[in-house]
C-alpha positions as CSV (number, residue, x, y, z in Angstrom):
1,M,-20.4,132.7,32.0
2,N,-21.7,131.9,28.3
3,D,-22.5,128.9,26.3
4,D,-19.3,128.5,25.3
5,V,-17.8,127.5,28.7
6,F,-20.6,124.5,29.4
7,A,-19.6,123.4,25.6
8,D,-16.2,123.0,26.9
9,R,-16.8,121.4,30.2
10,I,-19.2,119.0,29.2
11,G,-17.1,117.9,25.9
12,A,-14.2,117.5,28.8
13,F,-16.6,115.6,30.9
14,L,-17.4,113.0,27.7
15,E,-14.3,112.9,26.4
16,E,-12.2,112.2,30.1
17,R,-14.7,110.0,31.7
18,G,-13.5,108.8,35.0
19,S,-11.1,112.1,35.3
20,E,-12.2,113.5,38.5
21,Q,-11.3,116.9,37.4
22,A,-13.6,117.1,34.8
23,E,-16.3,115.8,36.6
24,R,-15.6,118.5,39.5
25,E,-15.3,121.4,36.7
26,L,-18.7,120.4,35.3
27,T,-20.7,120.3,38.6
28,T,-19.4,123.7,39.9
29,L,-20.9,125.1,36.5
30,L,-23.9,122.9,37.1
31,A,-24.6,124.1,40.2
32,T,-24.5,128.2,39.0
33,R,-26.6,127.5,36.2
34,P,-29.1,124.8,37.2
35,A,-31.3,125.8,33.9
36,L,-27.8,123.8,31.9
37,G,-28.6,120.5,33.9
38,A,-31.2,118.8,32.2
39,E,-28.8,119.7,28.5
40,A,-26.3,117.9,30.3
41,R,-28.2,115.1,31.1
42,R,-29.6,114.5,27.6
43,Q,-25.7,114.9,25.8
44,V,-24.5,112.5,28.6
45,A,-27.0,109.9,27.8
46,M,-26.8,110.7,24.4
47,D,-22.9,109.9,24.2
48,T,-23.7,106.9,26.5
49,L,-26.4,105.2,24.0
50,L,-23.4,105.6,21.2
51,H,-20.8,103.7,23.0
52,V,-23.5,101.5,23.8
53,L,-24.4,100.9,20.4
54,A,-20.6,100.7,19.3
55,G,-20.1,98.0,21.3
56,A,-17.2,100.2,23.6
57,M,-19.8,100.0,26.7
58,P,-22.2,97.1,28.0
59,V,-25.7,98.1,28.5
60,E,-26.6,97.9,32.7
61,E,-29.7,98.9,34.2
62,G,-29.6,102.4,35.7
63,L,-26.5,103.2,33.8
64,L,-27.8,106.7,32.6
65,D,-29.1,107.9,36.0
66,A,-26.1,106.5,37.2
67,V,-24.1,109.0,35.1
68,A,-26.6,111.6,35.3
69,D,-26.7,111.3,39.3
70,R,-22.6,112.3,39.2
71,I,-22.9,115.1,37.0
72,E,-26.6,116.4,38.7
73,P,-27.3,115.6,42.5
74,D,-29.9,117.6,42.6
75,S,-32.8,115.9,40.5
76,A,-35.3,118.7,42.0
77,A,-32.9,121.6,40.3
78,R,-33.1,120.2,36.9
79,A,-35.0,122.2,34.1
80,P,-37.3,121.3,31.5
81,R,-35.7,118.5,29.0
82,T,-37.3,121.2,26.5
83,A,-34.5,123.8,27.1
84,P,-32.7,124.7,24.0
85,R,-29.3,123.0,23.4
86,P,-26.3,125.3,23.6
87,A,-23.9,125.0,20.5
88,R,-21.2,123.2,20.9
89,R,-17.7,123.6,19.6
90,P,-15.6,121.0,17.6
91,H,-13.4,119.1,20.0
92,A,-10.9,116.2,19.9
93,P,-12.9,112.9,18.6
94,T,-14.2,111.0,21.5
95,R,-12.4,108.1,22.6
96,F,-13.8,104.9,23.7
97,P,-14.0,105.7,27.4
98,Q,-12.4,103.7,29.8
99,P,-13.8,101.6,32.8
100,W,-14.5,104.7,34.9
101,A,-17.8,103.3,36.6
102,R,-17.1,100.4,39.1
103,V,-20.3,98.7,38.4
104,K,-19.4,98.3,35.1
105,R,-16.0,96.6,35.9
106,R,-17.6,94.1,38.1
107,H,-20.6,93.2,36.2
108,F,-18.5,92.8,33.1
109,G,-15.8,90.8,34.7
110,R,-18.3,88.3,36.0
111,R,-19.9,87.9,32.4
112,L,-16.4,86.9,31.0
113,L,-15.7,84.3,33.7
114,A,-19.7,83.2,32.5
115,L,-18.9,83.1,29.1
116,A,-15.5,81.3,29.7
117,A,-17.0,78.4,32.1
118,A,-19.6,77.9,29.4
119,V,-17.1,77.7,26.7
120,L,-15.2,74.9,28.7
121,A,-18.4,72.9,29.7
122,V,-19.1,72.5,25.9
123,L,-15.7,71.5,25.1
124,G,-15.9,69.2,28.0
125,A,-18.8,67.7,26.6
126,V,-17.9,67.0,23.0
127,W,-14.7,65.2,24.6
128,Y,-16.8,63.5,27.1
129,F,-19.3,62.1,24.3
130,R,-17.4,61.8,21.6
131,E,-13.5,61.3,22.4
132,L,-13.8,59.5,25.6
133,P,-14.8,56.4,24.3
134,A,-12.1,56.6,21.7
135,W,-9.8,57.2,24.2
136,L,-11.0,54.1,25.8
137,H,-11.0,51.8,23.1
138,L,-7.0,52.8,22.3
139,Q,-6.3,51.7,25.5
140,R,-7.9,48.5,25.4
141,G,-6.5,47.7,22.1
142,V,-9.1,48.5,19.8
143,H,-8.3,51.7,18.4
144,A,-5.1,53.1,16.8
145,V,-3.3,55.8,15.8
146,I,-1.7,57.0,12.6
147,A,2.1,57.0,13.3
148,Q,3.4,57.7,9.7
149,V,1.9,58.8,6.8
150,E,3.2,59.2,2.9
151,G,1.8,60.2,-0.4
152,D,-1.8,59.6,-1.3
153,V,-3.4,57.9,2.0
154,R,-7.0,58.3,2.6
155,L,-9.1,57.7,5.4
156,I,-12.7,56.5,4.8
157,R,-15.4,57.1,7.5
158,G,-18.9,56.6,7.1
159,P,-19.8,58.4,3.8
160,T,-16.7,60.6,4.2
161,T,-13.4,60.5,3.0
162,T,-10.5,62.8,4.1
163,A,-7.0,62.9,3.8
164,A,-5.0,61.0,6.2
165,R,-3.5,62.9,9.0
166,L,-0.3,61.9,11.3
167,G,-1.4,61.5,14.6
168,Q,-5.3,61.0,13.8
169,T,-7.5,58.2,15.5
170,V,-8.7,55.2,13.3
171,R,-11.9,53.8,15.1
172,P,-14.0,50.3,14.4
173,A,-15.3,50.3,10.9
174,D,-12.6,53.1,9.4
175,R,-10.9,52.5,6.3
176,L,-7.3,53.4,5.0
177,L,-6.3,53.2,1.5
178,T,-2.7,54.3,0.4
179,S,-2.4,54.9,-3.4
180,G,0.5,55.5,-5.9
181,E,4.2,54.5,-5.0
182,A,4.9,56.7,-2.6
183,G,1.5,56.3,-0.7
184,T,2.4,54.3,2.4
185,A,1.3,54.2,6.4
186,S,1.6,52.9,9.6
187,L,-0.7,52.3,12.5
188,R,0.3,52.1,15.8
189,Y,-1.8,50.6,19.0
190,A,-1.8,51.8,22.6
191,D,0.1,48.5,23.6
192,G,3.1,48.9,21.3
193,T,1.4,46.9,18.1
194,E,2.2,48.6,14.7
195,L,1.0,47.7,11.3
196,Q,2.9,48.8,8.2
197,L,0.9,49.8,5.1
198,A,2.5,49.0,1.7
199,Q,1.4,50.8,-1.6
200,D,-2.1,50.4,-2.9
201,T,-3.4,48.4,0.5
202,D,-6.8,48.6,1.5
203,I,-7.7,48.0,4.8
204,T,-10.3,48.4,7.4
205,V,-10.1,48.1,11.4
206,G,-12.7,46.8,13.1
207,D,-13.8,45.5,16.9
208,A,-16.1,42.5,17.9
209,E,-19.2,44.2,16.4
210,T,-17.9,45.4,13.0
211,A,-19.4,44.0,10.0
212,F,-17.0,42.5,7.6
213,P,-17.3,41.7,4.1
214,V,-16.6,38.0,5.2
215,Q,-17.7,36.1,8.6
216,A,-14.4,35.9,11.0
217,V,-13.7,32.5,12.3
218,F,-11.4,33.6,15.1
219,A,-13.8,35.7,17.6
220,S,-11.5,38.7,19.0
221,A,-12.0,42.5,19.7
222,C,-9.4,43.5,17.6
223,R,-9.7,42.7,13.9
224,V,-8.3,44.2,10.9
225,F,-10.1,42.7,7.2
226,L,-7.3,43.5,4.3
227,A,-9.0,43.7,1.1
228,A,-5.8,44.0,-1.0
229,G,-2.1,44.9,-0.6
230,A,0.4,43.7,1.6
231,V,0.9,45.0,5.7
232,E,3.5,44.0,7.9
233,F,2.4,43.7,11.4
234,D,4.8,43.6,14.5
235,V,2.3,42.4,17.4
236,T,2.7,42.6,20.9
237,A,1.6,39.5,23.0
238,R,-1.9,40.1,24.1
239,P,-4.8,37.6,26.1
240,A,-6.9,35.7,23.9
241,E,-9.6,38.0,23.6
242,Q,-7.7,40.8,22.7
243,R,-5.4,38.8,19.8
244,M,-5.1,40.7,17.0
245,V,-7.3,38.6,14.3
246,V,-6.3,39.3,10.4
247,S,-8.9,38.6,7.6
248,T,-8.7,38.4,3.9
249,C,-11.4,37.2,1.3
250,H,-9.3,33.9,1.5
251,S,-8.4,33.4,5.1
252,D,-8.4,34.3,9.0
253,I,-5.1,34.7,11.1
254,A,-5.0,34.6,14.7
255,V,-2.0,35.9,15.7
256,L,-1.0,36.4,20.0
257,G,1.9,38.1,19.8
258,T,4.5,37.9,16.5
259,R,5.7,39.5,13.6
260,L,4.8,38.8,10.1
261,R,3.4,40.1,6.5
262,V,0.1,39.2,4.7
263,S,-0.5,40.1,1.5
264,A,-3.9,39.6,-0.4
265,A,-4.0,39.1,-4.0
266,P,-7.5,37.9,-6.3
267,A,-6.5,34.5,-6.1
268,S,-5.0,34.2,-3.1
269,T,-3.3,35.1,0.3
270,Q,0.2,34.9,1.1
271,V,1.6,34.9,5.0
272,D,5.0,35.2,6.2
273,V,5.7,34.6,9.8
274,D,8.9,36.2,11.4
275,S,8.8,35.2,14.7
276,G,6.2,33.8,17.1
277,R,3.4,31.5,16.0
278,V,0.1,32.1,14.0
279,R,-2.7,30.2,13.5
280,V,-4.6,30.3,9.7
281,F,-8.0,29.1,8.5
282,C,-8.3,28.3,4.8
283,R,-12.4,29.5,3.9
284,R,-12.6,27.4,1.0
285,N,-11.8,23.9,2.4
286,G,-12.2,24.7,6.2
287,Q,-8.5,23.7,6.4
288,S,-6.2,25.2,9.2
289,A,-2.6,25.1,10.0
290,E,-0.2,26.5,12.7
291,L,2.9,28.6,11.0
292,R,6.3,29.0,12.9
293,A,8.8,31.4,12.8
294,G,10.5,31.2,9.3
295,Q,7.6,29.6,7.5
296,S,5.6,30.9,4.9
297,A,2.1,30.1,3.7
298,V,-0.3,30.8,0.8
299,V,-3.6,30.4,1.2
300,G,-5.9,29.9,-2.0
301,A,-8.2,26.4,-2.6
302,T,-5.7,25.2,0.1
303,I,-3.5,25.8,2.6
304,S,0.5,25.4,1.0
305,I,3.4,25.8,3.7
306,A,7.1,26.2,3.0
307,D,10.1,27.2,4.9
308,R,11.5,30.3,3.3
309,A,14.5,30.1,0.9
310,R,17.8,31.0,2.6
311,F,21.3,31.7,0.9
312,S,23.5,28.7,2.1
313,A,27.1,29.8,0.4
314,S,29.2,30.4,3.2
315,R,29.9,33.7,4.1
316,S,31.8,35.4,6.9
317,R,29.0,37.6,7.0
318,A,25.2,37.6,6.0
319,P,23.7,40.2,3.2
320,L,21.7,43.0,4.6
321,A,19.0,42.1,2.2
322,L,18.6,38.9,0.5
323,Y,16.0,37.9,-1.9
324,T,15.1,34.4,-3.2
325,F,12.1,34.7,-5.0
326,G,10.6,31.6,-3.0
327,A,7.2,32.9,-2.6
328,G,5.4,31.2,-5.6
329,R,3.0,33.7,-5.7
330,G,1.5,37.1,-4.4
331,V,2.5,40.7,-4.9
332,V,5.6,41.0,-2.7
333,V,9.2,39.9,-2.9
334,H,10.1,39.0,0.6
335,D,13.5,40.2,2.3
336,V,14.6,36.4,3.7
337,S,18.3,37.9,5.0
338,N,16.9,37.6,9.1
339,S,19.6,40.8,9.1
340,G,17.4,44.1,11.0
341,E,14.3,45.1,9.4
342,A,13.1,43.3,6.3
343,V,13.3,45.7,3.3
344,D,10.4,43.9,1.1
345,L,9.7,45.1,-2.2
346,L,6.0,45.5,-3.8
347,I,5.4,44.6,-7.4
348,R,3.6,47.1,-8.8
349,N,1.9,45.4,-11.9
350,P,1.6,41.8,-11.1
351,G,0.2,41.1,-14.6
352,A,3.7,41.8,-15.7
353,V,5.6,39.5,-13.9
354,R,5.5,35.2,-13.7
355,W,6.4,33.6,-10.6
356,M,9.1,30.7,-11.7
357,P,8.7,26.5,-10.7
358,G,11.6,26.2,-8.3
359,G,11.8,29.5,-7.4
360,G,12.6,33.0,-9.6
361,L,10.5,35.8,-11.0
362,S,10.3,36.4,-14.7
363,V,9.4,40.2,-15.8
364,D,7.8,40.3,-18.9
365,A,6.7,43.5,-19.4
366,F,7.5,47.1,-17.9
367,T,6.7,47.4,-14.2
368,T,8.3,48.6,-10.8
369,I,9.4,46.4,-7.9
370,V,10.0,49.2,-5.2
371,S,10.6,48.7,-1.3
372,A,7.3,50.2,0.4
373,R,9.7,52.0,2.7
374,P,13.0,53.7,2.3
375,A,16.1,51.2,2.2
376,A,17.7,53.0,5.5
377,K,19.5,49.7,6.8
378,I,21.5,49.4,3.5
379,S,22.9,53.2,2.9
380,T,23.5,53.7,6.8
381,A,25.5,50.4,6.8
382,C,27.4,51.0,3.3
383,R,28.2,54.4,4.0
384,S,29.8,53.7,7.6
385,S,31.9,50.7,6.1
386,A,32.7,52.5,2.8
387,E,32.3,49.6,0.9
388,F,29.3,47.6,-0.8
389,S,28.3,44.8,-2.7
390,V,25.3,43.8,-5.1
391,E,25.0,39.7,-5.9
392,A,22.3,39.0,-8.7
393,W,21.6,36.1,-10.8
394,V,19.6,36.9,-13.9
395,R,18.9,36.2,-17.2
396,P,18.3,39.3,-19.9
397,I,15.5,38.5,-22.1
398,D,18.3,40.2,-25.0
399,T,21.5,41.7,-25.5
400,V,20.3,44.8,-27.0
401,Q,18.0,46.7,-24.3
402,G,19.5,49.8,-22.7
403,S,21.1,50.7,-25.9
404,Q,18.5,51.7,-28.1
405,S,18.3,55.3,-27.7
406,G,21.4,56.3,-25.9
407,R,22.9,55.3,-22.6
408,W,19.5,55.1,-20.5
409,L,21.1,51.3,-19.2
410,A,18.1,49.3,-18.4
411,R,17.7,48.9,-14.6
412,I,18.5,45.8,-12.5
413,V,18.9,46.9,-9.4
414,S,19.1,50.1,-7.8
415,L,18.6,51.9,-4.6
416,S,17.9,55.5,-5.5
417,G,15.6,58.3,-5.7
418,D,14.9,59.0,-9.3
419,T,16.3,58.7,-12.4
420,L,19.2,61.4,-11.6
421,N,20.1,60.7,-8.0
422,R,21.2,57.5,-6.6
423,N,23.3,55.6,-4.3
424,F,24.1,52.8,-6.9
425,T,22.7,51.5,-9.9
426,L,23.4,47.8,-11.6
427,G,22.3,47.7,-15.3
428,Q,22.3,46.3,-18.6
429,W,23.1,48.7,-21.5
430,G,23.2,46.3,-24.5
431,D,25.8,43.5,-24.4
432,H,27.7,45.3,-21.6
433,Y,26.6,45.2,-17.6
434,C,27.0,48.7,-16.3
435,A,27.3,50.6,-12.9
436,R,26.9,53.9,-11.4
437,I,28.4,54.5,-7.6
438,R,27.4,58.1,-6.0
439,T,30.9,58.8,-4.6
440,S,32.3,62.2,-2.7
441,A,34.1,62.1,-6.0
442,A,30.9,61.2,-8.4
443,N,28.0,63.3,-9.2
444,P,24.5,62.4,-7.6
445,N,23.8,60.0,-10.4
446,G,27.0,57.9,-10.1
447,E,28.3,59.0,-13.7
448,P,30.9,58.3,-15.0
449,D,29.6,54.7,-15.4
450,L,31.6,51.4,-15.2
451,L,31.0,48.6,-17.7
452,S,31.8,45.0,-18.5
453,K,33.9,44.2,-21.3
454,P,31.9,43.9,-24.3
455,G,29.8,40.9,-25.1
456,T,29.7,39.9,-21.5
457,V,25.6,39.9,-21.3
458,Q,24.0,36.6,-22.7
459,T,20.7,35.1,-22.1
460,E,21.4,32.6,-19.9
461,W,21.6,32.6,-16.0
462,Q,24.5,34.7,-15.3
463,H,26.3,35.8,-11.8
464,V,27.0,39.3,-11.8
465,V,28.6,40.8,-8.8
466,L,29.2,44.9,-8.1
467,T,31.7,45.7,-5.4
468,L,33.0,48.7,-4.0
469,S,36.3,48.2,-2.0
470,G,37.8,50.2,1.0
471,D,40.3,52.2,-1.5
472,G,37.7,53.0,-3.9
473,R,38.1,50.6,-6.6
474,A,34.8,49.2,-8.3
475,S,34.5,45.5,-10.2
476,L,32.4,44.2,-12.5
477,Y,32.0,39.9,-11.9
478,V,30.4,38.1,-14.6
479,N,30.4,34.1,-13.8
480,G,33.1,34.7,-11.2
481,V,35.8,36.5,-13.4
482,D,36.2,40.1,-13.0
483,Q,35.3,41.9,-16.7
484,S,35.5,45.7,-15.2
485,V,36.7,48.0,-18.2
486,F,40.2,49.7,-17.4
487,D,42.3,51.4,-19.0
488,P,43.2,51.8,-22.0
489,V,39.7,52.5,-22.4
490,P,38.5,50.6,-26.1
491,Q,36.9,53.2,-28.6
492,E,33.7,52.2,-28.6
493,L,33.7,52.8,-24.7
494,S,35.4,56.5,-25.0
495,G,33.6,58.2,-22.1
496,H,33.4,55.4,-19.7
497,A,35.5,55.4,-16.5
498,P,38.0,52.8,-15.2
499,S,37.1,50.7,-12.3
500,L,38.9,53.3,-9.6
501,R,36.5,55.6,-8.5
502,G,37.8,57.8,-5.7
503,G,36.0,59.1,-3.0
504,D,33.9,57.7,-0.3
505,L,29.9,56.9,0.2
506,S,29.5,59.9,2.9
507,D,27.2,61.5,0.4
508,W,24.5,58.5,0.2
509,D,21.2,59.3,1.1
510,E,18.6,57.4,3.5
511,S,15.4,58.3,2.1
512,F,16.1,56.3,-1.4
513,R,14.3,53.0,-1.6
514,L,15.4,49.9,-3.3
515,L,14.3,49.0,-7.1
516,L,14.5,45.9,-9.4
517,A,13.6,46.1,-13.3
518,N,13.2,50.0,-13.2
519,E,13.8,53.2,-11.9
520,S,10.3,54.3,-11.3
521,E,6.6,54.1,-12.5
522,A,6.3,57.0,-13.9
523,D,9.6,56.3,-16.3
524,R,8.4,53.3,-17.1
525,N,8.6,53.3,-20.8
526,R,12.7,54.3,-21.1
527,R,14.5,52.5,-18.2
528,P,12.8,49.2,-17.5
529,W,14.9,45.7,-17.6
530,L,13.2,42.7,-19.0
531,G,14.5,39.3,-17.8
532,A,14.3,36.7,-14.7
533,F,15.7,36.5,-11.5
534,R,17.1,34.0,-9.0
535,A,18.5,35.9,-6.4
536,V,19.6,39.3,-5.3
537,A,21.6,40.1,-2.6
538,V,23.3,43.2,-1.1
539,Y,26.0,43.5,1.5
540,D,27.9,46.4,3.4
541,R,31.3,44.8,2.1
542,A,33.0,44.0,-1.0
543,L,32.9,40.5,-1.3
544,S,36.3,39.3,-2.1
545,A,37.2,37.3,-5.5
546,A,37.5,33.9,-3.9
547,E,33.8,34.4,-2.3
548,I,32.4,35.4,-5.5
549,A,34.0,32.4,-7.0
550,E,32.6,30.0,-4.7
551,N,29.2,31.7,-5.1
552,Y,29.5,31.1,-8.7
553,R,30.4,27.3,-8.7
554,A,27.4,26.9,-6.1
555,G,25.0,27.7,-9.1
556,A,21.8,29.6,-9.1
557,P,20.2,29.2,-5.7
558,T,16.7,27.5,-5.9
559,A,13.5,27.7,-3.4
560,S,12.4,24.4,-2.5
561,A,10.7,23.3,0.4
562,G,14.4,23.2,2.4
563,G,15.3,26.6,0.5
564,Q,18.9,25.5,0.2
565,R,21.1,25.7,-3.2
């Protein structure tokens, strides 16, 4: 038997470890030729070492001896290690060995289990020392979780600023910033308390130990510091030691369980209570007062309290959204309809507007007044009823805006997504009032337009109403009179549609926001409307001609203490 046979047998053994046939053939060969035992042992050792270095086989004590003993049981018969190495015929590449030794399988399994246990122990320790305190605080109502985030929202924790994420825990001393027209967020506490942050809002959450820029007057384990912007609070009833306390530079507000809105501006803080009661403290003069549902307060040098204005004209059904501009100051125009969830509007550029004595808002420069969230309650209700009305008391600054650069239509009231997609728009085009309504028979921009007759726009207070009835007929009323352009269309209005629109409102988009005085902040140089507002209302039905005439005769609403016309 020559060395080629030995090369074949040792090659087969190394290639197919665990094969009883290969092991038996090699053992038989070594029994007849003991001089080859040393060479066999050397080759097995070298092959095993290569597998260990390659990571295909674990290092175990006595591994080489165990392998050698399996192929050469009689150590006394081993030949000297200096025996010449026989030539080895090329053979197929050695495959990674399969677990042929029971001792290897047993030790490898134990080490794998030990490694898994160590990883679990480390993860458990991390959760215990870092997440367990946060979880316990969350159960006690101290921490909040980010329940909704849109646009540019940042979380500042110590020196680190990161983008806020849905489901992220907000801990004491964390600061949350919303920026840009689309930047909004909401926080939810374990007991169901929710905070809705409008655009350009800066708040810091805290507990009894958190250091705020101002000293809290009301002690509590659950506190919020509002530096700027507006927040809507829906607070679950809590024990006194866990009550929500809202601090601003001007005031402290103690809440035991209520719905309210707080907006902070450089000069004052505005508080509006929808339900329940809150106590307000003025930092400048030490005065405190209790607010009930339906009351508002402006806190600056003193506390000024008033009942919020309401539309008093008789109607069979209240509006979906109502704005009487009675706050007198601040950056929020409140929806005072008491119909479902309030659709409050945020003034993007407060320096561009003036609050008017007795109620009203004058828009003197380019800005956008936009809802903090999509006005879904308006879109859903109108789509279901297949009709709607928009009512406004306005005073345009001139009779040319909207017509200087073609047909770009200065926006007065709009429920839209951008300059090319809307549910409706009431606007001005020179000396015409103009409307666009999206129906299944019109394009997404609500075209073709519906206009009022020439010369109907005047620079005085005017009552303007846009209606769409269930039969698809749209109308524009100015000062109680239907001024819609019908066929035949005058030559100068060629291309504009008659009032019969056709289609339905099934295509209305619930993601659109309600806007006043412009389409969007990015488009401020092309579609702004300048003038003054006294009231704006949106209905999910078409007001009748008699109702419109009655509302016009009642006159523009005022926002005196009683809020009546």
